[in-house]
C-alpha positions in Angstrom: 0.0 0.0 0.0 1.3 3.4 -0.8 0.4 6.8 0.7 0.0 9.4 -2.0 1.1 12.8 -0.8 -0.8 15.6 -2.7 0.3 19.2 -2.8 -1.1 20.9 0.2 -4.0 23.2 -0.5 -4.0 26.7 0.9 -5.7 26.7 4.3 -8.2 29.2 5.5 -9.0 30.5 8.9 -7.6 32.6 11.7 -4.1 32.0 13.1 -2.8 32.1 16.7 -4.1 28.8 18.0 -2.2 25.9 19.2 -3.1 22.3 18.6 -2.0 19.1 20.3 -1.4 15.6 19.0 -0.9 12.5 21.3 0.7 9.6 19.6 -0.9 6.4 20.9 0.7 3.6 18.8 -1.2 0.5 18.1 -2.2 -3.0 19.0 0.7 -4.7 17.2 3.1 -2.9 19.3 3.2 -2.6 23.1 4.5 -6.2 23.4 6.7 -5.1 26.3 3.6 -4.0 28.2 2.3 -7.6 28.2 0.5 -9.2 30.0 -1.4 -6.0 30.8 -1.8 -5.0 27.2 -3.5 -8.3 26.4 -6.7 -6.9 28.0 -6.3 -3.1 27.8 -4.4 -0.9 25.3 -1.4 0.7 27.1 -2.6 4.3 26.7 -5.8 3.3 28.6 -4.1 1.5 31.4 -4.8 3.1 34.8 -1.9 4.7 36.6 -2.6 6.7 39.7 -6.3 6.1 39.2 -6.5 7.4 35.6 -5.6 6.1 32.2 -2.1 7.0 31.1 -3.4 9.2 28.3 -5.6 11.1 30.8 -2.5 12.6 32.4 -1.4 14.0 29.0 -4.9 15.5 28.5 -4.9 17.1 31.9 -1.7 19.0 31.0 -3.0 19.9 27.6 -6.2 21.3 29.2 -4.0 23.8 31.1 -2.8 25.5 27.9 -5.4 28.2 27.1 -4.6 28.4 23.4 -5.3 24.7 22.8 -8.9 23.8 21.8 -8.3 20.7 19.6 -6.5 17.5 20.4 -5.9 14.6 18.0 -5.0 11.0 19.1 -3.1 9.3 16.3 -2.6 5.6 16.2 -3.6 2.4 14.6 -5.9 0.8 17.1 -9.5 0.2 16.0 -11.7 3.3 16.4 -13.8 1.6 19.0 -10.9 1.3 21.4 -10.9 4.9 22.3 -14.7 5.6 21.9 -15.7 5.4 25.5 -12.6 7.2 26.8 -13.2 10.1 24.4 -16.8 10.3 25.4 -15.9 10.5 29.1 -13.1 13.0 28.3 -15.5 15.3 26.5 -17.3 15.7 29.8 -14.2 16.1 31.9 -12.4 18.4 29.5 -15.3 20.5 28.0 -12.9 23.1 26.5 -11.2 20.5 24.3 -12.3 18.9 21.1 -10.8 15.4 21.2 -10.7 13.2 18.0 -9.1 9.9 17.2 -7.4 9.6 13.8 -6.7 6.0 12.8 -3.7 5.2 10.6 -4.3 2.5 8.0 -1.0 0.9 9.2 2.0 1.9 11.2 3.4 5.0 9.7 5.9 6.0 12.4 5.8 9.0 14.7 6.3 11.5 11.9 4.5 9.5 9.2 1.3 9.5 11.1 1.5 13.3 11.6 2.1 13.8 7.9 -0.7 11.5 6.8 -3.2 13.6 8.8 -1.6 17.0 8.2 -4.7 18.5 6.6 -6.8 17.9 9.7 -4.0 19.1 12.0 -3.5 22.3 9.9 -7.1 23.2 9.6 -7.7 26.6 11.0 -4.0 27.5 10.6 -2.6 26.8 14.1 0.7 28.5 14.8 2.1 25.8 17.0 1.6 22.0 17.4 2.4 20.1 20.5 3.3 16.4 19.9 3.3 14.1 22.9 4.2 10.4 23.1 1.5 8.8 25.3 3.9 6.4 27.0 5.8 9.0 29.0 5.1 10.0 32.6 6.0 13.6 33.6 4.5 16.9 34.6 4.3 18.0 31.0 5.4 21.7 31.3 3.6 22.7 28.1 3.0 26.4 29.0 6.7 26.8 29.8 7.7 25.2 26.5 5.3 27.6 24.7 6.8 30.6 26.5 10.3 29.5 25.5 9.2 29.2 21.9 7.8 32.7 21.9 10.9 34.2 23.7 13.3 32.5 21.3 11.2 32.7 18.2 11.8 29.0 18.0 10.8 26.7 15.2 10.9 23.7 17.5 11.2 23.0 21.3 12.0 19.6 22.8 11.5 18.7 26.4 14.7 17.3 27.9 15.8 15.9 31.2 19.1 14.8 32.8 19.8 11.1 33.5 22.9 9.1 34.5 25.6 8.7 31.9 25.0 5.0 31.9 21.3 5.4 31.1 21.7 8.2 28.5 22.6 6.0 25.5 19.2 4.2 25.8 17.5 7.5 24.8 17.8 10.2 22.2 20.6 12.5 23.4 20.7 16.3 23.1 23.7 18.5 22.9 22.7 22.1 23.6 24.2 25.5 24.2 24.1 26.0 28.0 23.5 29.7 27.7 21.0 30.0 24.8 19.5 26.5 25.2 19.7 26.0 21.4 20.0 22.4 20.3 23.3 21.9 18.5 23.2 18.2 17.9 20.7 15.3 18.3 21.4 11.6 18.1 18.9 8.8 18.8 20.4 6.1 21.0 24.1 6.9 20.3 26.6 4.1 20.5 28.9 6.2 22.8 28.2 8.9 25.3 27.6 12.4 23.9 25.3 13.9 26.5 23.2 13.0 29.6 20.5 15.4 28.4 17.8 13.2 26.8 14.7 13.5 24.8 11.5 13.2 26.9 9.2 12.5 24.0 7.3 15.9 24.2 7.7 18.4 21.4 6.4 21.8 20.3 6.7 22.7 16.6 5.9 25.7 14.5 3.3 24.5 12.1 5.2 26.2 9.2 8.3 24.0 10.0 7.0 20.6 11.0 5.4 19.3 7.8 8.0 20.7 5.4 10.7 19.0 7.6 8.9 15.7 7.4 8.4 16.2 3.6 12.2 16.8 3.3 12.9 13.6 5.2 10.6 11.7 2.8 12.4 13.2 -0.1 15.8 12.3 1.3 14.5 8.7 1.8 13.3 8.5 -1.8 16.6 9.9 -3.2 18.7 7.6 -1.0 19.9 4.1 -2.1 17.8 1.4 -0.6 20.8 -0.1 1.4 21.3 3.2 3.2 17.7 3.5 4.4 16.6 3.2 8.0 14.6 0.0 8.6 11.8 -0.3 11.1 12.8 -2.7 13.9 9.1 -3.6 14.2 8.8 -4.6 10.5 5.7 -2.5 10.3 5.5 -1.1 6.8 4.5 2.2 5.3 5.1 3.6 1.9 5.3 7.2 0.7 5.2 9.0 -2.6 6.2 12.6 -3.2 4.8 12.8 -6.7 3.2 10.4 -9.1 6.4 9.9 -11.1 8.6 9.1 -8.1 9.2 5.6 -6.9 7.6 4.9 -3.5 9.7 3.3 -0.8 8.3 0.1 0.7 8.5 -1.2 4.2 9.6 2.1 5.7 8.4 4.4 8.5 9.2 8.0 9.1 10.1 8.8 12.7 10.6 12.1 14.4 13.4 10.7 16.5 15.5 9.0 13.8 14.6 11.0 10.7 13.6 14.6 11.7 15.2 15.9 14.9 18.8 15.5 13.9 18.2 17.5 10.7 16.3 20.2 12.7 19.3 20.6 15.0 21.5 21.3 12.0 19.4 24.0 10.3 16.5 25.2 12.5 15.8 27.4 15.4 15.6 24.4 17.7 15.7 24.7 21.5 15.4 22.5 24.5 13.4 23.1 27.7 15.0 21.2 30.4 12.6 19.9 33.1 13.8 19.5 36.7 10.6 17.7 37.6 10.0 14.0 37.3 10.1 12.0 34.1 9.8 8.3 33.3 9.1 6.2 30.2 6.2 3.7 30.5 7.5 1.0 28.2 7.3 -2.3 30.1 4.4 -3.4 32.3 6.6 -3.1 35.3 7.4 0.6 34.6 3.7 1.4 35.5 4.7 1.0 39.2 7.3 3.8 39.3 5.0 5.9 37.1 2.1 5.3 39.5 4.4 6.5 42.4 5.5 9.7 40.5 2.0 10.7 39.6 0.7 10.0 43.1 3.5 12.0 44.6 2.7 14.9 42.3 -1.0 14.7 43.2 0.0 14.8 46.9 2.2 17.9 46.3 -0.8 19.6 44.5 -3.2 18.8 47.4 -5.4 16.6 45.2 -8.8 15.8 46.7 -8.7 12.4 44.8 -6.3 10.9 47.3 -7.3 9.0 50.5 -6.9 11.0 53.7 -3.8 10.0 55.7 -4.5 7.9 58.8 -2.8 5.3 61.0 -3.3 2.7 58.2 -3.1 5.0 55.1 0.5 6.2 54.4 0.1 8.8 51.7 -0.1 9.0 48.8 -2.8 6.5 48.2 -5.6 6.5 45.7 -8.7 4.5 46.4 -11.6 4.4 43.9 -14.9 5.4 45.5 -16.4 1.9 44.7 -13.5 -0.1 46.2 -13.9 -1.6 49.7 -10.9 -1.4 52.0 -11.1 -2.9 55.5 -10.1 -0.3 58.2 -7.4 -2.6 59.5 -5.7 -3.0 56.1 -2.6 -0.9 55.8 -2.0 0.8 52.5 0.8 3.0 51.1 2.9 4.7 50.2 2.3 4.9 46.4 -0.8 2.6 46.1 -3.7 2.8 43.6 -6.8 0.7 44.2 -9.2 0.4 41.3 -13.0 0.2 41.0 -14.8 -2.5 43.0 -11.6 -3.9 44.3 -11.7 -5.4 47.9 -8.9 -5.5 50.4 -9.6 -7.5 53.5 -8.6 -7.1 57.2 -5.0 -7.0 58.1 -3.7 -6.9 54.5 -0.6 -4.9 53.7 -0.3 -3.2 50.3 2.7 -1.0 49.3 4.1 0.4 46.1 1.4 -1.4 44.0 -1.5 -1.1 41.7 -4.6 -3.1 42.5 -6.9 -3.2 39.4 -10.6 -3.4 38.9 -12.5 -6.1 40.7 -9.3 -7.6 42.3 -9.5 -9.2 45.7 -6.8 -9.3 48.3 -7.8 -11.6 51.2 -7.0 -11.1 54.9 -3.5 -10.9 56.2 -1.9 -11.1 52.8 1.0 -8.9 51.7 1.4 -7.2 48.3 4.6 -5.2 47.6 5.9 -3.7 44.3 3.3 -5.6 42.3 0.4 -5.2 39.9 -2.7 -7.2 40.8 -4.7 -7.8 37.6 -8.4 -7.3 36.9 -10.5 -9.8 38.9 -7.5 -11.5 40.3 -7.4 -13.0 43.7 -4.6 -13.0 46.3 -5.3 -15.6 49.0 -5.2 -15.2 52.8 -1.7 -15.0 54.3 -0.2 -15.0 50.7 2.7 -12.8 49.8 3.0 -11.3 46.3 6.1 -9.1 45.9 8.6 -7.6 43.5 12.0 -6.0 44.2 12.4 -2.3 44.6 14.7 -0.6 42.1 16.6 2.7 42.6 14.5 5.8 42.0 17.1 7.0 39.5 17.0 3.8 37.5 15.1 3.7 34.2 15.0 -0.1 34.3 12.5 -2.4 36.0 14.4 -5.6 35.4 17.0 -7.2 37.7 19.4 -10.1 37.5 18.7 -13.2 39.6 20.9 -16.2 39.4 22.4 -14.9 36.3 19.1 -14.4 34.5 17.3 -11.1 33.9 13.9 -11.1 35.4 11.1 -8.5 35.9 11.6 -6.6 39.2 7.9 -5.9 39.5 5.5 -8.9 40.0 2.6 -8.8 37.7 -0.6 -10.9 37.8 -2.6 -10.7 34.6 -6.4 -10.8 34.4 -8.2 -13.3 36.6 -5.2 -14.9 38.2 -5.5 -16.7 41.6 -2.8 -17.0 44.2 -3.6 -19.6 46.8 -3.7 -19.1 50.5 -0.2 -18.9 52.1 1.5 -18.9 48.7 4.6 -16.7 48.0 5.1 -15.2 44.5 8.3 -13.2 44.0 9.5 -11.4 40.8 7.1 -13.2 38.5 5.0 -12.3 35.5 1.8 -14.3 35.4 -0.3 -14.5 32.2 -4.0 -14.2 32.5 -6.3 -17.0 34.0 -3.5 -18.8 35.9 -3.9 -20.4 39.3 -0.8 -20.5 41.5 -0.8 -23.3 44.1 2.9 -23.4 44.9 5.6 -20.9 45.8 7.2 -19.4 42.6 10.1 -17.0 42.1 11.8 -15.4 39.1 9.5 -17.0 36.6 7.2 -16.1 33.7 4.1 -18.2 34.3 2.6 -19.2 30.9 
């Protein structure tokens, strides 16, 4: 299949507005988020009591000039229908629409495919957010920087350890002007510990011509020199009818656009000192949950449970959940709808999902308890804490890399007095013996 790129028609309408795009990916990706993504798409997984994508929308809703938000991905349209309906009530000032790609086009290819919808009304700026990042999304500050610097692009950056930096896109910037001098996606050697947070602000006049230039470079380049998608998800582009389309390619902001912008555009970095975390693996939902709950606590959120002898803040308990007064929860615990936690249970650094049941005197630490799963009486389900500064949720046990966070998929059952440690359990499994450092299929 090829994507015909017509010459853009002149757009009518008033300028001055800002639009936002959230990139949500699709069902054939997110394999690292299994077993949770087997039942719920990653952007809709609840972290700190709300879907991951809700946290993006909350930040977008605080930018006065944004009235339109597009979710771009290749899930079926029905996947986001209920969420968008609910969000329309919660964010009445935002028009939220889902645009479905016909196949994976890459982070830049999807934007380009829907450029006419995005450019309608002639917005001056376009925010682009990856849905799988956890941060405070300082969008107004990025917009202010863009206006102060007359920037054509602003990227959100943060500092990480030198060891972790090469796992991300690395930014070299001028310390005084904050201009981006060089950008490399996952460099082989250390060039900077300032990394790409996956949140961008582009001038509408620059974004799409930059993507078009990347498509043109791709078309003019020999096949052997082209970047191949590691996911083997194909897209094809044509600049004009008489130019040969390139098969099995995607166009990505990170690999194909940002490096070129650093060379020839007014490209700046806004460095956040606040929290940031990728939500790639299922286990990374636990540190993300903690970060969002801590932020809610700092902001005095009324959603959180009141501190008490048995509630160590921050703790989120859904109004329909039932928690026995003698159960001890926190810190950094989220309890979903209709979940029940019985007398004497201890829950810490964990997410308890909808309809889950934790029986009396059991202990749940650094774990995700799946939808309708059951933890028996006197059972112990636990993961291993990882350093706050770490961006990894795997550990090495007996020479084998295992998940640090224990995850029970949907409708799993842990028997009474059973211990589960550092395990990932696929849905509908019953555990009748102690298990450690295993993936239970």
